[in-house]
Residue frames as a rotation matrix with the C-alpha (Angstrom) as fourth column:
MET 1
-0.940 0.202 -0.276 135.52
0.164 -0.444 -0.881 115.05
-0.301 -0.873 0.384 67.54
LYS 2
-0.543 0.771 -0.334 132.59
-0.839 -0.506 0.198 115.98
-0.016 0.388 0.922 65.30
ARG 3
-0.312 0.381 -0.871 131.72
-0.266 0.845 0.464 112.28
0.912 0.377 -0.162 64.85
ARG 4
-0.811 -0.043 -0.583 131.71
0.508 0.440 -0.740 111.77
0.288 -0.897 -0.336 68.64
ASN 5
-0.824 0.533 -0.192 129.21
-0.322 -0.720 -0.615 114.64
-0.466 -0.445 0.764 69.10
VAL 6
-0.319 0.717 -0.620 126.94
-0.844 0.083 0.529 113.24
0.431 0.692 0.579 66.40
LEU 7
-0.421 0.109 -0.900 127.00
0.157 0.986 0.046 109.81
0.893 -0.122 -0.433 68.07
LYS 8
-0.940 0.083 -0.330 126.28
0.321 -0.108 -0.941 111.32
-0.114 -0.991 0.075 71.49
ASN 9
-0.618 0.746 -0.248 123.26
-0.725 -0.663 -0.187 113.14
-0.304 0.064 0.951 70.05
LEU 10
-0.259 0.500 -0.826 122.00
-0.595 0.591 0.545 109.97
0.761 0.632 0.144 68.35
ALA 11
-0.780 -0.083 -0.621 122.17
0.354 0.760 -0.546 108.06
0.517 -0.645 -0.563 71.64
ALA 12
-0.875 0.460 -0.150 119.60
-0.107 -0.486 -0.867 110.49
-0.472 -0.743 0.475 73.12
VAL 13
-0.640 0.646 -0.416 117.04
-0.689 -0.243 0.683 109.97
0.340 0.724 0.600 70.33
PRO 14
-0.412 0.560 -0.719 115.48
0.289 0.828 0.480 106.70
0.864 -0.010 -0.503 71.65
LEU 15
-0.658 0.141 -0.740 115.05
0.743 -0.041 -0.668 108.26
-0.125 -0.989 -0.078 75.11
ALA 16
-0.928 0.331 -0.172 113.27
-0.346 -0.935 0.070 111.25
-0.138 0.125 0.983 73.61
GLY 17
-0.428 0.802 -0.417 110.39
-0.275 0.324 0.905 108.98
0.861 0.502 0.082 72.54
VAL 18
-0.286 0.271 -0.919 110.04
0.810 0.581 -0.081 107.74
0.511 -0.768 -0.386 76.12
ALA 19
-0.759 -0.120 -0.640 110.10
0.538 -0.670 -0.512 111.25
-0.367 -0.733 0.573 77.56
GLY 20
0.275 0.882 -0.381 107.48
0.290 -0.454 -0.842 112.60
-0.916 0.121 -0.381 75.15
HIS 21
0.792 0.103 0.602 107.54
0.610 -0.077 -0.789 114.49
-0.035 0.992 -0.124 71.88
GLU 22
0.840 -0.532 -0.105 110.29
-0.512 -0.843 0.165 116.80
-0.176 -0.085 -0.981 73.00
MET 23
0.607 -0.710 -0.356 113.85
0.075 0.498 -0.864 116.06
0.791 0.498 0.356 71.98
SER 24
-0.070 -0.611 0.788 115.01
-0.833 -0.399 -0.383 116.55
0.549 -0.683 -0.482 75.56
VAL 25
0.083 0.045 -0.995 116.00
0.286 0.956 0.067 113.67
0.955 -0.290 0.067 77.83
PHE 26
-0.874 -0.484 0.034 116.12
0.145 -0.326 -0.934 115.90
0.463 -0.812 0.355 80.90
ASP 27
-0.063 0.849 -0.525 113.53
0.968 0.181 0.175 115.90
0.243 -0.497 -0.833 83.64
LYS 28
0.962 0.243 -0.122 114.58
0.265 -0.938 0.225 119.33
-0.060 -0.249 -0.967 84.81
PRO 29
0.513 -0.826 0.233 117.69
-0.132 -0.344 -0.930 121.36
0.848 0.446 -0.285 84.27
GLY 30
0.906 -0.357 -0.226 120.51
0.324 0.242 0.915 120.40
-0.271 -0.902 0.335 86.55
LYS 31
0.276 -0.900 -0.337 124.20
-0.441 -0.431 0.788 120.99
-0.854 -0.069 -0.515 86.66
GLY 32
-0.739 -0.635 -0.223 125.33
-0.449 0.218 0.866 120.54
-0.502 0.741 -0.447 83.06
GLY 33
-0.089 0.789 -0.608 121.82
-0.975 0.055 0.214 119.54
0.202 0.612 0.764 81.88
GLU 34
-0.930 -0.355 0.100 121.76
-0.368 0.892 -0.262 116.25
0.004 -0.280 -0.960 83.83
TRP 35
-0.186 0.834 -0.520 119.00
-0.061 0.518 0.853 113.65
0.981 0.190 -0.045 83.82
LEU 36
-0.914 -0.126 0.387 117.27
-0.369 -0.147 -0.918 114.09
0.172 -0.981 0.088 87.19
PRO 37
0.527 -0.560 0.639 116.68
-0.739 0.069 0.670 112.35
-0.419 -0.826 -0.378 89.42
LYS 38
-0.294 -0.721 -0.627 119.59
-0.890 0.446 -0.096 110.07
0.349 0.530 -0.773 88.57
LYS 39
-0.448 0.152 -0.881 118.52
0.204 0.977 0.065 107.38
0.871 -0.151 -0.468 91.02
GLU 40
-0.527 0.395 0.753 115.73
-0.812 -0.495 -0.309 107.79
0.250 -0.774 0.582 93.55
GLN 41
-0.924 0.245 -0.294 114.27
0.305 0.934 -0.183 104.98
0.230 -0.259 -0.938 95.64
ILE 42
-0.259 0.925 0.277 110.47
-0.605 -0.379 0.701 104.99
0.753 0.014 0.658 95.76
ALA 43
-0.550 0.096 0.830 109.00
-0.779 0.300 -0.551 103.80
-0.302 -0.949 -0.091 99.05
PRO 44
-0.911 0.197 -0.362 107.70
-0.016 0.861 0.509 100.25
0.412 0.469 -0.781 98.69
VAL 45
0.014 0.982 0.187 103.99
-0.732 -0.118 0.671 99.54
0.682 -0.147 0.717 99.09
TYR 46
0.964 0.224 -0.143 104.91
-0.092 0.788 0.609 96.22
0.249 -0.574 0.780 100.75
LYS 47
0.295 -0.894 0.338 108.02
-0.933 -0.193 0.304 95.75
-0.206 -0.405 -0.891 102.85
GLY 48
0.840 -0.112 -0.530 110.30
-0.127 0.911 -0.393 92.89
0.527 0.398 0.751 101.81
SER 49
0.807 -0.566 0.166 113.32
-0.070 0.187 0.980 91.21
-0.586 -0.803 0.111 103.31
ALA 50
0.523 -0.634 0.569 115.51
0.852 0.396 -0.342 90.99
-0.008 0.664 0.748 100.19
PRO 51
-0.004 -0.623 -0.782 118.47
0.464 -0.694 0.551 93.40
-0.886 -0.360 0.292 100.01
VAL 52
-0.649 -0.113 0.753 117.13
0.754 -0.232 0.615 95.18
0.105 0.966 0.236 96.90
SER 53
-0.745 0.506 -0.434 115.13
-0.362 -0.854 -0.374 98.28
-0.560 -0.122 0.820 96.05
LEU 54
-0.178 0.766 0.617 111.65
0.606 0.580 -0.544 97.35
-0.775 0.277 -0.568 94.90
CYS 55
0.668 0.503 0.548 111.24
0.744 -0.431 -0.511 100.54
-0.021 0.749 -0.662 92.88
ILE 56
-0.328 -0.815 -0.478 113.79
0.592 -0.572 0.568 102.99
-0.736 -0.096 0.670 91.46
ARG 57
0.859 0.505 0.088 113.09
0.406 -0.566 -0.718 106.18
-0.312 0.652 -0.691 89.51
SER 58
-0.373 -0.918 -0.134 115.62
0.550 -0.335 0.765 107.62
-0.747 0.212 0.630 87.10
GLY 59
-0.978 0.086 -0.192 114.47
-0.196 -0.709 0.678 110.65
-0.078 0.700 0.710 85.14
HIS 60
-0.191 0.962 -0.194 111.12
-0.980 -0.175 0.098 109.78
0.060 0.209 0.976 83.57
LEU 61
-0.077 0.102 -0.992 111.66
-0.362 0.924 0.124 106.03
0.929 0.369 -0.034 83.99
VAL 62
0.209 0.192 0.959 110.57
-0.963 0.211 0.168 103.70
-0.170 -0.958 0.229 86.81
PHE 63
-0.332 -0.419 -0.845 112.13
-0.498 0.839 -0.220 100.26
0.801 0.348 -0.488 87.31
LEU 64
0.494 0.539 0.682 110.32
-0.869 0.291 0.400 97.62
0.017 -0.790 0.613 89.41
SER 65
-0.687 -0.708 0.165 112.15
-0.724 0.687 -0.069 94.61
-0.064 -0.167 -0.984 90.83
GLY 66
-0.677 0.374 -0.634 110.69
-0.046 0.838 0.544 91.13
0.734 0.398 -0.550 90.62
ILE 67
-0.343 0.693 0.634 107.30
-0.933 -0.175 -0.314 90.71
-0.106 -0.700 0.706 92.29
GLY 68
-0.998 -0.069 0.014 106.35
-0.069 0.997 0.020 87.15
-0.015 0.019 -1.000 93.17
GLY 69
-0.412 0.895 -0.169 102.92
-0.285 0.049 0.957 85.66
0.865 0.443 0.235 92.65
TRP 70
0.623 0.636 -0.456 102.60
0.226 0.412 0.883 84.47
0.749 -0.653 0.113 96.22
TYR 71
-0.556 -0.674 0.486 103.70
-0.379 -0.315 -0.870 85.70
0.740 -0.668 -0.080 99.62
GLU 72
-0.344 0.442 -0.828 102.59
0.573 0.798 0.187 83.43
0.743 -0.411 -0.528 102.45
HIS 73
-0.783 0.054 -0.619 102.20
0.542 -0.429 -0.723 86.31
-0.305 -0.901 0.307 104.92
ARG 74
-0.752 0.538 -0.381 99.50
-0.597 -0.801 0.046 87.80
-0.281 0.263 0.923 102.63
ARG 75
0.290 0.830 -0.477 97.65
-0.915 0.387 0.118 84.69
0.282 0.402 0.871 101.43
ALA 76
0.278 -0.156 0.948 97.59
-0.661 0.685 0.307 81.24
-0.697 -0.712 0.088 103.05
GLU 77
0.402 -0.050 0.914 97.54
0.442 0.885 -0.146 79.16
-0.802 0.463 0.378 99.86
PRO 78
-0.642 -0.749 -0.166 99.71
0.190 -0.365 0.911 79.75
-0.743 0.553 0.377 96.78
GLY 79
0.406 0.843 -0.354 96.83
-0.294 -0.246 -0.924 79.35
-0.865 0.479 0.148 94.31
ASP 80
0.409 -0.204 0.890 97.12
0.787 0.572 -0.231 78.50
-0.462 0.795 0.394 90.62
ILE 81
-0.585 -0.734 0.346 98.82
0.803 -0.463 0.376 80.59
-0.116 0.497 0.860 87.94
LYS 82
-0.032 0.651 0.759 95.71
0.552 -0.621 0.556 82.77
0.833 0.436 -0.339 87.43
VAL 83
0.867 0.319 -0.384 95.58
0.482 -0.339 0.808 83.66
0.128 -0.885 -0.448 91.13
GLN 84
0.195 -0.892 -0.408 99.32
0.767 -0.121 0.630 84.32
-0.611 -0.436 0.661 91.24
ILE 85
-0.586 -0.421 0.692 99.55
0.776 -0.538 0.330 86.53
0.234 0.730 0.642 88.14
ALA 86
0.381 0.775 0.504 96.53
0.447 -0.632 0.634 88.55
0.810 -0.016 -0.587 89.33
SER 87
0.812 -0.131 -0.569 98.24
0.542 -0.195 0.817 89.01
-0.218 -0.972 -0.087 92.70
ALA 88
-0.203 -0.979 -0.032 101.59
0.842 -0.191 0.504 89.99
-0.499 0.075 0.863 91.17
LEU 89
-0.464 0.069 0.883 99.98
0.685 -0.604 0.407 92.43
0.562 0.794 0.233 88.71
THR 90
0.705 0.706 0.072 97.88
0.451 -0.524 0.722 94.00
0.547 -0.476 -0.688 91.47
ASP 91
0.505 -0.629 -0.591 101.06
0.639 -0.188 0.746 94.50
-0.580 -0.754 0.307 93.51
MET 92
-0.510 -0.695 0.506 102.73
0.851 -0.324 0.412 95.97
-0.123 0.641 0.758 90.41
LYS 93
0.071 0.653 0.754 99.79
0.604 -0.630 0.488 98.35
0.793 0.422 -0.439 89.85
ASN 94
0.885 0.288 -0.365 99.90
0.458 -0.404 0.792 99.50
0.081 -0.868 -0.490 93.49
GLN 95
0.135 -0.923 -0.360 103.66
0.708 -0.164 0.687 100.09
-0.693 -0.348 0.631 93.38
LEU 96
-0.500 -0.265 0.824 103.48
0.825 -0.435 0.361 101.98
0.263 0.861 0.436 90.08
GLU 97
0.475 0.745 0.468 100.78
0.476 -0.665 0.576 104.24
0.740 -0.050 -0.671 91.51
GLN 98
0.730 -0.319 -0.604 102.98
0.558 -0.233 0.797 104.82
-0.395 -0.919 0.008 94.58
ALA 99
-0.328 -0.940 0.088 105.69
0.760 -0.208 0.615 105.96
-0.560 0.269 0.783 92.15
GLY 100
-0.181 0.333 -0.925 103.33
-0.227 -0.930 -0.290 108.35
-0.957 0.158 0.244 90.33
THR 101
-0.725 -0.041 -0.687 102.61
-0.688 0.064 0.723 106.31
0.015 0.997 -0.074 87.21
SER 102
0.224 0.893 0.390 100.23
-0.760 0.411 -0.504 103.56
-0.610 -0.183 0.771 86.07
MET 103
-0.022 -0.130 0.991 99.85
0.285 0.950 0.131 100.28
-0.958 0.285 0.016 84.22
ALA 104
0.894 0.397 0.209 99.05
0.321 -0.243 -0.915 102.30
-0.312 0.885 -0.345 81.07
ASN 105
0.726 -0.666 -0.170 102.63
-0.686 -0.692 -0.223 103.65
0.031 0.279 -0.960 81.15
VAL 106
0.329 -0.615 0.717 104.39
-0.141 0.718 0.681 100.27
-0.934 -0.325 0.150 81.37
LEU 107
0.285 -0.350 -0.892 106.84
-0.944 -0.264 -0.198 99.91
-0.166 0.899 -0.406 78.49
LYS 108
-0.184 -0.501 -0.845 108.42
-0.543 0.769 -0.338 96.49
0.819 0.397 -0.413 79.12
VAL 109
0.567 0.359 0.741 107.52
-0.807 0.425 0.411 93.47
-0.167 -0.831 0.531 81.24
HIS 110
-0.363 -0.599 -0.713 109.64
-0.582 0.744 -0.329 90.41
0.728 0.296 -0.619 81.97
MET 111
0.578 0.587 0.566 108.31
-0.816 0.404 0.414 87.31
0.014 -0.702 0.713 83.70
THR 112
-0.783 -0.596 -0.177 109.83
-0.572 0.802 -0.170 84.12
0.243 -0.031 -0.969 85.02
VAL 113
0.245 0.969 0.037 107.19
-0.964 0.239 0.118 81.40
0.106 -0.065 0.992 84.73
VAL 114
-0.563 -0.308 0.767 107.19
-0.478 0.878 0.003 77.87
-0.675 -0.365 -0.642 86.13
ASP 115
-0.525 0.306 0.794 106.20
0.534 0.845 0.028 75.30
-0.662 0.439 -0.607 83.50
PRO 116
-0.579 0.279 -0.766 105.36
-0.476 -0.878 0.040 77.83
-0.662 0.388 0.642 80.77
ASN 117
-0.934 0.244 -0.260 103.97
-0.118 0.477 0.871 75.18
0.336 0.844 -0.417 78.39
ASN 118
-0.363 0.836 -0.412 101.06
0.847 0.481 0.228 74.71
0.389 -0.266 -0.882 80.80
ASN 119
-0.113 0.283 -0.952 100.92
0.836 -0.491 -0.245 78.12
-0.537 -0.824 -0.181 82.45
ILE 120
-0.933 -0.315 -0.174 101.27
0.191 -0.842 0.504 80.77
-0.305 0.437 0.846 79.70
GLY 121
-0.586 0.773 0.244 97.75
0.381 -0.003 0.925 80.29
0.716 0.634 -0.292 78.30
PRO 122
0.352 0.757 -0.551 95.93
0.869 -0.044 0.494 80.74
0.349 -0.652 -0.673 81.62
LEU 123
-0.295 -0.549 -0.782 98.39
0.745 -0.645 0.171 83.48
-0.599 -0.532 0.599 82.63
ASN 124
-0.951 -0.117 0.286 97.59
0.292 -0.642 0.709 85.43
0.101 0.758 0.645 79.44
GLU 125
-0.094 0.993 0.070 93.85
0.728 0.021 0.686 85.30
0.679 0.115 -0.725 80.18
VAL 126
0.552 0.250 -0.795 94.43
0.799 -0.432 0.419 87.33
-0.239 -0.866 -0.438 83.35
TYR 127
-0.417 -0.865 -0.279 97.42
0.702 -0.501 0.505 89.38
-0.577 0.014 0.817 82.12
GLN 128
-0.666 0.131 0.734 95.51
0.623 -0.444 0.644 90.99
0.410 0.886 0.214 79.25
THR 129
0.417 0.909 -0.018 92.92
0.745 -0.330 0.580 92.44
0.521 -0.256 -0.815 81.64
PHE 130
0.388 -0.328 -0.861 95.53
0.757 -0.419 0.501 94.54
-0.526 -0.846 0.086 83.49
PHE 131
-0.602 -0.713 -0.360 96.94
0.315 -0.626 0.714 96.54
-0.734 0.316 0.601 80.56
PRO 132
0.560 0.730 -0.392 95.18
-0.101 -0.410 -0.907 98.87
-0.823 0.547 -0.156 78.13
ASP 133
0.453 -0.385 0.804 96.17
0.882 0.327 -0.341 98.84
-0.131 0.863 0.487 74.45
PRO 134
0.428 -0.431 -0.794 98.83
-0.422 0.682 -0.597 99.09
0.799 0.591 0.110 73.30
LYS 135
0.987 -0.101 -0.123 100.10
0.159 0.596 0.787 96.37
-0.006 -0.797 0.605 75.65
PRO 136
0.473 -0.880 -0.043 103.71
-0.750 -0.428 0.505 96.68
-0.463 -0.207 -0.862 76.83
ALA 137
0.129 -0.567 -0.814 106.51
-0.649 0.572 -0.501 94.72
0.750 0.593 -0.294 75.20
ARG 138
0.593 0.148 0.792 106.97
-0.754 0.446 0.482 91.43
-0.282 -0.883 0.376 77.07
SER 139
-0.102 -0.581 -0.808 109.35
-0.559 0.705 -0.437 88.53
0.823 0.407 -0.397 77.39
TYR 140
0.729 0.294 0.618 109.48
-0.682 0.382 0.624 85.54
-0.052 -0.876 0.479 79.68
THR 141
-0.487 -0.829 -0.274 111.86
-0.746 0.558 -0.362 82.91
0.453 0.028 -0.891 80.93
GLY 142
0.646 0.685 -0.338 110.63
-0.424 0.689 0.587 79.42
0.635 -0.236 0.736 81.74
CYS 143
-0.526 -0.811 0.256 111.96
-0.707 0.249 -0.662 77.49
0.473 -0.529 -0.705 84.71
THR 144
-0.168 0.424 -0.890 111.18
0.405 0.853 0.330 74.70
0.899 -0.306 -0.315 87.11
ALA 145
0.750 0.629 0.203 109.56
0.076 -0.387 0.919 75.31
0.657 -0.674 -0.338 90.50
ASP 146
0.625 -0.547 -0.556 112.75
0.767 0.300 0.567 74.54
-0.143 -0.781 0.608 92.43
LEU 147
-0.406 -0.828 0.386 114.47
0.882 -0.466 -0.074 77.55
0.241 0.311 0.919 90.83
MET 148
0.257 0.631 0.732 111.97
0.406 -0.758 0.511 80.17
0.877 0.165 -0.451 92.04
GLY 149
-0.539 -0.596 0.596 113.60
-0.258 -0.556 -0.790 80.70
0.802 -0.580 0.146 95.43
ARG 150
-0.671 0.407 0.620 110.62
-0.634 0.119 -0.764 79.62
-0.385 -0.906 0.179 97.55
ASP 151
-0.871 0.423 0.250 108.20
0.471 0.863 0.181 76.72
-0.139 0.275 -0.951 97.28
GLY 152
-0.060 0.990 -0.127 104.81
0.740 -0.041 -0.671 77.55
-0.670 -0.134 -0.730 95.79
ILE 153
0.000 0.041 -0.999 105.76
-0.346 -0.937 -0.039 80.50
-0.938 0.346 0.014 93.54
LEU 154
0.273 0.195 0.942 104.71
0.720 0.608 -0.334 80.05
-0.638 0.770 0.026 89.92
VAL 155
0.444 -0.085 0.892 105.52
0.732 -0.540 -0.416 83.50
0.517 0.838 -0.178 88.52
GLN 156
0.016 -0.420 -0.907 107.72
0.640 -0.693 0.332 86.51
-0.768 -0.586 0.258 89.16
ILE 157
0.456 0.280 0.845 107.27
0.856 -0.398 -0.330 89.73
0.244 0.874 -0.421 87.19
ASP 158
-0.207 -0.482 -0.852 109.18
0.565 -0.769 0.297 92.99
-0.798 -0.420 0.432 86.80
CYS 159
0.525 0.471 0.708 108.77
0.851 -0.290 -0.438 96.01
-0.001 0.833 -0.553 84.57
VAL 160
-0.779 -0.581 -0.236 109.98
0.543 -0.813 0.208 99.35
-0.313 0.034 0.949 83.27
ALA 161
0.347 0.912 0.218 107.46
0.936 -0.322 -0.142 102.21
-0.059 0.253 -0.966 83.06
TYR 162
-0.651 -0.513 0.559 107.55
0.543 -0.830 -0.129 105.95
0.530 0.220 0.819 82.44
ILE 163
-0.159 0.559 -0.814 106.18
0.782 -0.433 -0.449 108.88
-0.603 -0.708 -0.368 84.37
ASP 164
0.382 0.383 0.841 104.33
0.831 -0.541 -0.131 111.63
0.405 0.749 -0.525 82.45
């Protein structure tokens, strides 16, 4: 029993760094000291047709679903990777601000990139201008254009951020 309590307390330590310098993982006291809100949908800046939540808040964390680099109802031409990553990151910035946070508070980014051997270099030129130092942790998955769900999309990006 004592070992179980020690392990439960250790599991909270990584979250404490996200929440701030305090050793508490609670947003505000709830029944039994719960993490609140457990799951709150943040209104999307742009309406979509997919059956997903674009933005979810849980405690001090915000989770953004994949944001594509091109939506034909907003821009006639898909553009190159630089245009698409700028568009996706601008959408991300707007949605994070809607949730009460910012690009400076992004902890982790994941991207799916068409033809990464040719697109990562130009993508990085634009990407680095959207985040202050220290930049968030990042990973990407490469794929072919036919796997992106719609013709013309070269990048999709999602992230996890925190709210002060």
